[in-house]
C-alpha positions as a Markdown table, in Angstrom:
| # | Residue | x | y | z |
|---|---|---|---|---|
| 1 | Unk | 125.8 | 91.7 | 214.2 |
| 2 | Unk | 122.2 | 90.6 | 214.5 |
| 3 | Unk | 121.0 | 94.2 | 214.2 |
| 4 | Unk | 122.9 | 94.7 | 211.0 |
| 5 | Unk | 121.4 | 91.5 | 209.5 |
| 6 | Unk | 117.9 | 92.7 | 210.5 |
| 7 | Unk | 118.5 | 96.1 | 208.9 |
| 8 | Unk | 119.6 | 94.4 | 205.7 |
| 9 | Unk | 116.5 | 92.3 | 205.6 |
| 10 | Unk | 114.3 | 95.3 | 206.0 |
| 11 | Unk | 116.0 | 97.1 | 203.2 |
| 12 | Unk | 115.6 | 94.1 | 200.9 |
| 13 | Unk | 111.9 | 94.0 | 201.6 |
| 14 | Unk | 111.5 | 97.7 | 201.0 |
| 15 | Unk | 113.4 | 97.5 | 197.7 |
| 16 | Unk | 111.2 | 94.6 | 196.5 |
| 17 | Unk | 108.1 | 96.6 | 197.4 |
| 18 | Unk | 109.3 | 99.6 | 195.4 |
| 19 | Unk | 110.1 | 97.5 | 192.3 |
| 20 | Unk | 106.7 | 95.8 | 192.4 |
| 21 | Unk | 105.0 | 99.2 | 192.8 |
| 22 | Unk | 106.9 | 100.5 | 189.7 |
| 23 | Unk | 106.0 | 97.6 | 187.6 |
| 24 | Unk | 102.3 | 98.0 | 188.4 |
| 25 | Unk | 102.4 | 101.7 | 187.5 |
| 26 | Unk | 104.1 | 100.9 | 184.1 |
| 27 | Unk | 101.3 | 98.3 | 183.3 |
| 28 | Unk | 98.7 | 100.9 | 184.1 |
| 29 | Unk | 100.3 | 103.5 | 181.9 |
| 30 | Unk | 100.6 | 101.0 | 179.1 |
| 31 | Unk | 96.9 | 100.1 | 179.4 |
| 32 | Unk | 96.0 | 103.8 | 179.4 |
| 33 | Unk | 97.8 | 104.6 | 176.1 |
| 34 | Unk | 97.0 | 101.4 | 174.4 |
| 35 | Unk | 100.5 | 100.0 | 174.0 |
| 36 | Unk | 100.5 | 96.4 | 172.9 |
| 37 | Unk | 96.9 | 96.6 | 171.6 |
| 38 | Unk | 97.1 | 96.2 | 167.8 |
| 39 | Unk | 93.3 | 96.5 | 167.4 |
| 40 | Unk | 93.3 | 99.9 | 169.0 |
| 41 | Unk | 96.3 | 101.0 | 166.9 |
| 42 | Unk | 94.6 | 99.9 | 163.7 |
| 43 | Unk | 91.5 | 101.7 | 164.7 |
| 44 | Unk | 93.3 | 105.1 | 164.9 |
| 45 | Unk | 95.8 | 104.5 | 162.1 |
| 46 | Unk | 95.5 | 107.0 | 159.2 |
| 47 | Unk | 96.4 | 104.2 | 156.8 |
| 48 | Unk | 93.2 | 102.3 | 156.9 |
| 49 | Unk | 92.3 | 99.8 | 154.2 |
| 50 | Unk | 89.5 | 102.0 | 152.9 |
| 51 | Unk | 91.7 | 105.0 | 152.3 |
| 52 | Unk | 94.4 | 102.9 | 150.7 |
| 53 | Unk | 92.0 | 101.3 | 148.3 |
| 54 | Unk | 90.6 | 104.8 | 147.4 |
| 55 | Unk | 94.2 | 105.9 | 146.7 |
| 56 | Unk | 94.8 | 103.0 | 144.4 |
| 57 | Unk | 91.5 | 103.6 | 142.6 |
| 58 | Unk | 92.4 | 107.3 | 142.1 |
| 59 | Unk | 95.8 | 106.3 | 140.7 |
| 60 | Unk | 94.2 | 103.8 | 138.4 |
| 61 | Unk | 91.7 | 106.4 | 137.1 |
| 62 | Unk | 94.6 | 108.8 | 136.4 |
| 63 | Unk | 96.5 | 106.1 | 134.5 |
| 64 | Unk | 93.4 | 105.3 | 132.4 |
| 65 | Unk | 92.9 | 109.0 | 131.7 |
| 66 | Unk | 96.5 | 109.4 | 130.6 |
| 67 | Unk | 96.2 | 106.4 | 128.3 |
| 68 | Unk | 93.0 | 107.8 | 126.8 |
| 69 | Unk | 94.7 | 111.2 | 126.2 |
| 70 | Unk | 97.6 | 109.5 | 124.5 |
| 71 | Unk | 95.3 | 107.4 | 122.3 |
| 72 | Unk | 93.3 | 110.5 | 121.4 |
| 73 | Unk | 96.5 | 112.4 | 120.6 |
| 74 | Unk | 97.7 | 109.7 | 118.3 |
| 75 | Unk | 94.3 | 109.5 | 116.6 |
| 76 | Unk | 94.3 | 113.3 | 116.1 |
| 77 | Unk | 97.8 | 113.1 | 114.5 |
| 78 | Unk | 96.6 | 110.3 | 112.3 |
| 79 | Unk | 93.6 | 112.3 | 111.1 |
| 80 | Unk | 95.8 | 115.4 | 110.4 |
| 81 | Unk | 98.4 | 113.3 | 108.5 |
| 82 | Unk | 95.9 | 111.3 | 106.5 |
| 83 | Unk | 94.2 | 114.5 | 105.3 |
| 84 | Unk | 97.5 | 116.4 | 104.5 |
| 85 | Unk | 98.9 | 113.3 | 102.8 |
| 86 | Unk | 95.8 | 112.6 | 100.8 |
| 87 | Unk | 95.5 | 116.2 | 99.6 |
| 88 | Unk | 99.2 | 116.3 | 98.6 |
| 89 | Unk | 98.8 | 113.0 | 96.6 |
| 90 | Unk | 95.7 | 114.4 | 94.9 |
| 91 | Unk | 97.7 | 117.5 | 93.8 |
| 92 | Unk | 100.5 | 115.4 | 92.5 |
| 93 | Unk | 98.1 | 113.1 | 90.7 |
| 94 | Unk | 96.5 | 116.1 | 89.0 |
| 95 | Unk | 99.8 | 117.6 | 88.0 |
| 96 | Unk | 101.1 | 114.3 | 86.6 |
| 97 | Unk | 97.8 | 113.9 | 84.7 |
| 98 | Unk | 98.2 | 117.3 | 83.0 |
| 99 | Unk | 101.7 | 116.4 | 81.9 |
| 100 | Unk | 100.6 | 113.1 | 80.4 |
| 101 | Unk | 97.6 | 114.8 | 78.7 |
| 102 | Unk | 100.0 | 117.2 | 77.1 |
| 103 | Unk | 102.0 | 114.3 | 75.8 |
| 104 | Unk | 105.0 | 115.1 | 77.9 |
| 105 | Unk | 105.4 | 111.6 | 79.4 |
| 106 | Unk | 103.5 | 108.5 | 80.5 |
| 107 | Unk | 101.0 | 109.3 | 83.4 |
| 108 | Unk | 102.5 | 106.6 | 85.6 |
| 109 | Unk | 106.0 | 107.8 | 85.0 |
| 110 | Unk | 104.9 | 111.4 | 85.5 |
| 111 | Unk | 103.3 | 110.6 | 88.9 |
| 112 | Unk | 106.5 | 108.9 | 90.1 |
| 113 | Unk | 108.5 | 111.9 | 89.0 |
| 114 | Unk | 106.1 | 114.3 | 90.7 |
| 115 | Unk | 106.2 | 112.3 | 94.0 |
| 116 | Unk | 110.0 | 112.1 | 94.1 |
| 117 | Unk | 110.2 | 115.8 | 93.3 |
| 118 | Unk | 107.7 | 116.7 | 96.0 |
| 119 | Unk | 109.7 | 114.7 | 98.7 |
| 120 | Unk | 113.0 | 116.4 | 97.6 |
| 121 | Unk | 111.5 | 119.8 | 97.9 |
| 122 | Unk | 109.6 | 119.1 | 101.1 |
| 123 | Unk | 111.9 | 116.9 | 103.3 |
| 124 | Unk | 110.1 | 117.9 | 106.5 |
| 125 | Unk | 106.8 | 116.5 | 105.2 |
| 126 | Unk | 108.6 | 113.3 | 104.0 |
| 127 | Unk | 110.1 | 112.9 | 107.5 |
| 128 | Unk | 106.7 | 113.4 | 109.1 |
| 129 | Unk | 105.1 | 110.9 | 106.9 |
| 130 | Unk | 107.8 | 108.2 | 107.4 |
| 131 | Unk | 107.9 | 108.7 | 111.1 |
| 132 | Unk | 104.2 | 108.3 | 111.4 |
| 133 | Unk | 103.6 | 105.8 | 108.5 |
| 134 | Unk | 102.1 | 103.3 | 110.9 |
| 135 | Unk | 99.5 | 105.8 | 111.9 |
| 136 | Unk | 98.6 | 106.6 | 108.3 |
| 137 | Unk | 98.4 | 103.0 | 106.9 |
| 138 | Unk | 98.0 | 101.0 | 110.1 |
| 139 | Unk | 94.5 | 100.0 | 109.1 |
| 140 | Unk | 92.0 | 100.0 | 106.2 |
| 141 | Unk | 90.2 | 102.9 | 107.6 |
| 142 | Unk | 93.2 | 105.3 | 107.6 |
| 143 | Unk | 94.4 | 104.0 | 104.2 |
| 144 | Unk | 91.0 | 104.6 | 102.7 |
| 145 | Unk | 90.9 | 108.1 | 104.2 |
| 146 | Unk | 94.2 | 108.9 | 102.4 |
| 147 | Unk | 93.1 | 107.5 | 99.1 |
| 148 | Unk | 89.7 | 109.1 | 99.3 |
| 149 | Unk | 91.3 | 112.5 | 98.6 |
| 150 | Unk | 92.8 | 111.3 | 95.2 |
| 151 | Unk | 90.1 | 112.3 | 92.8 |
| 152 | Unk | 91.6 | 110.6 | 89.7 |
| 153 | Unk | 92.6 | 107.4 | 91.5 |
| 154 | Unk | 90.2 | 105.1 | 89.6 |
| 155 | Unk | 91.4 | 106.5 | 86.3 |
| 156 | Unk | 95.0 | 106.1 | 87.3 |
| 157 | Unk | 94.5 | 102.5 | 88.4 |
| 158 | Unk | 92.9 | 101.7 | 85.0 |
| 159 | Unk | 96.1 | 103.0 | 83.4 |
| 160 | Unk | 98.2 | 101.2 | 86.0 |
| 161 | Unk | 96.2 | 98.0 | 85.6 |
| 162 | Unk | 97.8 | 95.0 | 83.8 |
| 163 | Unk | 96.1 | 92.4 | 81.7 |
| 164 | Unk | 94.0 | 89.9 | 83.8 |
| 165 | Unk | 94.8 | 91.7 | 86.9 |
| 166 | Unk | 92.2 | 92.6 | 89.6 |
| 167 | Unk | 91.7 | 96.1 | 90.8 |
| 168 | Unk | 92.9 | 94.9 | 94.3 |
| 169 | Unk | 96.2 | 93.8 | 92.7 |
| 170 | Unk | 96.6 | 97.0 | 90.8 |
| 171 | Unk | 95.9 | 98.9 | 94.1 |
| 172 | Unk | 98.5 | 96.8 | 95.9 |
| 173 | Unk | 101.2 | 97.6 | 93.3 |
| 174 | Unk | 100.2 | 101.3 | 93.5 |
| 175 | Unk | 100.6 | 101.2 | 97.3 |
| 176 | Unk | 104.0 | 99.4 | 96.9 |
| 177 | Unk | 105.2 | 102.0 | 94.5 |
| 178 | Unk | 104.4 | 104.9 | 96.9 |
| 179 | Unk | 106.0 | 103.0 | 99.8 |
| 180 | Unk | 109.1 | 102.3 | 97.7 |
| 181 | Unk | 109.4 | 105.9 | 96.7 |
| 182 | Unk | 108.8 | 107.2 | 100.2 |
| 183 | Unk | 111.2 | 104.9 | 102.0 |
| 184 | Unk | 114.1 | 105.1 | 99.5 |
| 185 | Unk | 113.7 | 108.9 | 99.2 |
| 186 | Unk | 113.8 | 109.2 | 103.0 |
| 187 | Unk | 117.0 | 107.3 | 103.5 |
| 188 | Unk | 118.7 | 108.9 | 100.5 |
| 189 | Unk | 117.8 | 112.5 | 101.5 |
| 190 | Unk | 118.4 | 112.3 | 105.2 |
| 191 | Unk | 121.2 | 109.6 | 105.4 |
| 192 | Unk | 122.5 | 109.5 | 101.8 |
| 193 | Unk | 121.9 | 105.7 | 101.9 |
| 194 | Unk | 122.5 | 103.8 | 99.8 |
| 195 | Unk | 123.7 | 107.0 | 98.1 |
| 196 | Unk | 122.7 | 110.6 | 97.5 |
| 197 | Unk | 119.3 | 111.3 | 96.1 |
| 198 | Unk | 120.8 | 112.5 | 92.8 |
| 199 | Unk | 122.4 | 109.1 | 92.3 |
| 200 | Unk | 119.5 | 107.1 | 93.6 |
| 201 | Unk | 116.7 | 108.8 | 91.7 |
| 202 | Unk | 117.4 | 107.5 | 88.2 |
| 203 | Unk | 117.8 | 103.9 | 89.5 |
| 204 | Unk | 114.5 | 104.3 | 91.6 |
| 205 | Unk | 112.6 | 105.5 | 88.5 |
| 206 | Unk | 113.8 | 102.5 | 86.5 |
| 207 | Unk | 112.6 | 100.2 | 89.3 |
| 208 | Unk | 109.2 | 101.9 | 89.4 |
| 209 | Unk | 108.9 | 101.6 | 85.6 |
| 210 | Unk | 109.3 | 97.9 | 85.8 |
| 211 | Unk | 106.3 | 97.7 | 88.1 |
| 212 | Unk | 103.8 | 98.8 | 85.4 |
| 213 | Unk | 105.5 | 97.6 | 82.2 |
């Protein structure tokens, strides 16, 4: 019995020694590979703060470039539309002047007729103008670029001018007239609102006539 107890004691001591030896080896291995050492892991990590900041900087540069391209694109569209719109208005102004000079009708009434007729026969241009109207008249610069193409604008404004009215007020009424014709024609042609263009046109012309009588 005593021999058995002695053998058991020896086995326990050996088991304890083996466990302690295994723990020491594990600690050595951990120290060797740097487990539990966050400073070493950060040193070898591919996601260092420098590279992350550089990535953010590059992304910011790309966003800025895209915004600049978008701004340049809008400005280019504005320049094209202002030129096309201005030249079209100049042609209509000249055509209406010839009709008034021949005694066919009042110049102001003739211009309104010419503008409506132009939109009816060129709905795509009307749509383009209305969809980008904020690009054409969004500032004094763009508005002046459109009006600069109208050679007889000053002569027309004198005809459009009312007694004791400033040139600015006459210009404002002229701009309102064009806006009214454009918006109403757009809705009547594309959506038949408030009615078809055939039904709307005579009413629109009467409204325009009241602006200069």
